[in-house]
C-alpha positions as CSV (number, residue, x, y, z in Angstrom):
1,M,48.8,43.4,107.3
2,Y,50.3,42.2,110.6
3,Y,53.2,44.8,110.5
4,F,50.8,47.6,109.3
5,N,48.6,46.8,112.3
6,L,51.5,46.6,114.7
7,I,52.8,50.1,113.5
8,I,49.3,51.6,113.8
9,L,48.6,50.1,117.2
10,Y,51.9,51.3,118.7
11,S,51.6,54.7,117.0
12,F,48.2,55.1,118.6
13,L,49.4,54.0,122.0
14,G,52.5,56.3,121.7
15,F,50.2,59.2,120.7
16,T,48.0,58.4,123.7
17,L,50.8,58.2,126.1
18,E,52.3,61.5,124.8
19,S,48.9,63.2,125.0
20,F,48.5,62.2,128.7
21,Y,52.0,63.6,129.3
22,Y,51.1,66.8,127.5
23,K,48.0,67.2,129.7
24,Y,50.0,66.6,132.9
25,V,52.5,69.4,132.0
26,N,49.7,71.6,130.7
27,A,51.1,71.9,127.3
28,N,48.8,72.4,124.4
29,E,50.6,70.1,122.0
30,H,49.7,67.4,119.4
31,S,52.5,65.1,118.6
32,S,51.2,63.7,115.4
33,I,51.7,65.2,111.9
34,F,48.5,63.4,110.9
35,T,45.0,64.4,111.5
36,G,44.3,61.2,113.3
37,P,45.7,60.0,116.8
38,I,48.8,58.3,115.6
39,T,52.5,59.2,115.9
40,L,54.4,57.0,113.6
41,V,57.8,57.4,115.3
42,Y,56.4,55.2,118.1
43,G,55.1,52.5,115.8
44,F,58.4,52.3,113.7
45,G,60.4,52.4,117.0
46,V,58.5,49.4,118.3
47,L,58.7,47.6,115.1
48,A,62.4,48.0,114.8
49,C,63.0,47.0,118.4
50,L,60.8,43.9,118.0
51,L,62.8,42.9,114.8
52,I,66.0,43.2,116.9
53,Y,64.4,41.1,119.7
54,N,63.2,38.5,117.3
55,Y,66.6,38.2,115.4
56,L,68.7,38.2,118.7
57,P,66.8,35.9,121.0
58,N,68.0,35.2,124.5
59,V,70.3,38.2,124.9
60,N,71.0,39.8,128.2
61,I,68.3,42.5,128.9
62,I,71.0,45.1,129.3
63,I,72.2,44.4,125.7
64,Y,68.5,44.8,124.5
65,Y,68.3,48.0,126.5
66,I,71.4,49.4,124.8
67,L,70.2,48.3,121.2
68,F,66.7,49.6,121.8
69,T,68.0,53.0,123.1
70,I,70.3,53.3,120.0
71,T,67.6,52.2,117.6
72,T,64.8,54.4,119.0
73,S,67.2,57.3,119.2
74,L,68.0,57.0,115.5
75,I,64.4,56.7,114.5
76,E,63.6,59.9,116.5
77,Y,66.6,61.7,115.0
78,I,65.7,60.6,111.4
79,G,61.9,61.4,112.1
80,G,62.6,64.8,113.4
81,H,64.7,65.7,110.3
82,L,62.2,64.3,108.0
83,I,59.3,66.2,109.5
84,H,61.4,69.4,109.4
85,Y,62.5,68.8,105.8
86,F,59.0,68.1,104.5
87,L,56.8,70.3,106.8
88,K,59.2,72.9,107.9
89,I,58.2,72.4,111.6
90,D,59.7,70.9,114.6
91,K,57.4,68.6,116.5
92,W,60.0,68.2,119.1
93,N,63.0,70.3,120.0
94,Y,65.5,69.4,122.7
95,S,67.8,72.3,122.3
96,N,67.0,73.4,125.8
97,S,67.8,70.1,127.4
98,K,71.0,69.7,129.4
99,I,72.6,67.0,127.2
100,H,71.2,67.2,123.7
101,F,72.6,66.4,120.2
102,G,71.0,68.9,117.9
103,K,67.3,69.6,118.1
104,Y,66.0,66.1,117.8
105,L,67.9,64.0,120.4
106,C,68.7,64.4,124.1
107,L,70.2,61.9,126.4
108,R,67.4,61.9,128.9
109,N,64.7,61.0,126.4
110,S,66.9,58.5,124.6
111,L,67.4,56.6,127.8
112,I,63.6,56.8,128.6
113,W,62.9,55.4,125.1
114,G,65.2,52.6,125.6
115,L,63.7,51.8,129.0
116,L,60.1,52.0,127.7
117,S,61.0,50.0,124.5
118,T,62.6,47.2,126.6
119,Y,59.6,47.1,128.9
120,I,57.2,47.0,125.9
121,I,59.0,44.4,123.9
122,I,59.6,42.0,126.8
123,Y,56.4,42.5,128.8
124,V,53.7,44.3,127.0
125,H,53.9,43.1,123.4
126,P,53.5,39.4,124.0
127,Y,50.0,40.3,125.6
128,L,49.0,42.8,122.9
129,N,50.3,40.5,120.2
130,T,48.1,37.5,121.4
131,N,45.1,39.5,122.4
132,I,45.0,42.3,119.8
133,L,47.3,42.0,116.8
134,L,46.7,38.3,116.1
135,T,42.9,38.7,116.5
136,I,42.2,41.7,114.2
137,P,39.9,40.6,111.4
138,K,41.1,41.3,107.9
139,N,38.1,43.6,107.2
140,T,39.0,45.8,110.2
141,S,42.7,46.0,108.9
142,I,41.4,47.1,105.6
143,I,39.3,49.8,107.1
144,I,42.1,51.1,109.2
145,L,44.3,51.0,106.1
146,I,41.8,53.0,104.2
147,V,41.3,55.6,107.0
148,F,45.2,55.8,107.3
149,T,45.6,56.2,103.5
150,I,43.0,59.2,103.5
151,D,45.0,60.8,106.4
152,L,48.3,60.2,104.5
153,I,46.9,61.8,101.4
154,N,45.8,64.8,103.5
155,L,49.4,65.0,104.9
156,I,50.8,64.9,101.4
157,I,48.5,67.7,100.4
158,K,49.9,69.7,103.4
159,I,53.4,69.0,102.4
160,I,52.8,70.1,98.8
161,K,51.2,73.4,100.1
162,Y,54.1,74.1,102.5
163,N,56.7,73.5,99.7
164,K,55.2,75.8,97.1
């Protein structure tokens, strides 16, 4: 349940951060494909970066930054294509960005994701891990899993409707 909780926590925090950004730029957007306030690309991004960090301990921070930038960019790229394939929508599109690679990657955002990931993994995650992730009661995790499963079923129903 630890990794599930980690993905959900960072998916929620990513959704929240992006929602504040959308309010700041006066965009009426919702970054999630789910009904609830989670954007899985953030959760999987942090999980992947954390696994890299754990399997490559004591590496120079610049190396982490490069690895995290590449990793989060790949997750964003794959996520954008999966969402488009299954839901026929683009939740993000960087075609109008100066340096972009298709619709789902742009250099500016990739560099930002690498920077945020490096900061989160090195400075934020140790605190959240100790004070939140390792203290979540099993019953709470089960309730979150049930709510997420209901939301996932709702998403699958949407996908089936879109693909008829």
